[in-house]
Wavefront OBJ file of the C-alpha trace (Angstrom):
o trace
v 152.896 108.152 129.729
v 151.606 107.554 133.238
v 148.133 108.687 134.250
v 149.700 111.368 136.468
v 151.626 112.737 133.486
v 148.399 112.603 131.482
v 146.586 114.598 134.183
v 149.345 117.211 134.145
v 149.092 117.492 130.382
v 145.324 117.998 130.629
v 145.930 120.671 133.269
v 148.438 122.457 131.040
v 146.128 122.422 128.022
v 142.786 123.089 129.717
v 143.912 125.165 132.724
v 141.786 122.965 134.994
v 143.648 122.352 138.282
v 145.129 118.860 138.372
v 143.462 118.259 141.757
v 140.074 118.312 139.957
v 141.136 115.902 137.211
v 140.159 112.573 138.737
v 139.918 109.463 136.561
v 136.114 109.417 136.560
v 135.450 113.163 136.378
v 133.217 114.135 133.482
v 135.061 116.521 131.202
v 131.819 118.441 130.646
v 129.969 118.227 133.959
v 132.787 118.075 136.508
v 135.627 119.894 134.756
v 133.557 122.446 132.826
v 135.174 121.663 129.475
v 132.740 122.524 126.682
v 132.754 121.015 123.191
v 135.108 123.580 121.656
v 137.547 123.251 124.556
v 137.345 119.460 124.171
v 138.266 119.702 120.495
v 141.224 121.908 121.426
v 142.232 119.451 124.163
v 142.086 116.483 121.786
v 144.084 118.290 119.098
v 146.758 119.330 121.609
v 146.952 115.810 123.026
v 147.362 114.433 119.510
v 150.104 116.946 118.747
v 151.994 116.264 121.977
v 151.654 112.464 121.904
v 151.383 109.799 119.223
v 147.585 109.647 119.637
v 145.649 109.480 116.370
v 142.389 111.451 116.344
v 141.077 109.123 113.644
v 140.609 106.445 116.318
v 137.764 108.429 117.889
v 134.281 107.455 116.784
v 131.965 108.464 119.627
v 132.223 111.146 122.314
v 131.310 108.606 124.993
v 134.737 107.059 124.344
v 136.386 110.096 125.892
v 133.834 111.396 128.386
v 136.249 111.046 131.330
v 140.028 111.260 131.734
v 140.170 107.514 132.474
v 138.316 106.623 129.268
v 140.435 108.961 127.150
v 143.637 107.679 128.759
v 142.617 104.072 128.071
v 141.773 104.921 124.483
v 145.083 106.707 123.979
v 146.971 103.710 125.357
v 144.994 101.089 123.498
v 147.358 98.841 121.622
v 150.475 99.841 123.579
l 1 2 3 4 5 6 7 8 9 10 11 12 13 14 15 16 17 18 19 20 21 22 23 24 25 26 27 28 29 30 31 32 33 34 35 36 37 38 39 40 41 42 43 44 45 46 47 48 49 50 51 52 53 54 55 56 57 58 59 60 61 62 63 64 65 66 67 68 69 70 71 72 73 74 75 76
């Protein structure tokens, strides 16, 4: 999945306009995604991709789209 496709998937799940989803945007501060929305986003991403939620250990790992994308593609 390209980063652009990843951004579109985030937009679809979170309803945040793709134009706001830059690689270094903070999910919480810049995109307004609270902790419950983040859980929903992660679950949906896991369901729609082969991402394993068990790989997450710390919220700093997925604080931005770029970090989450890198984590999801780790080992590919």
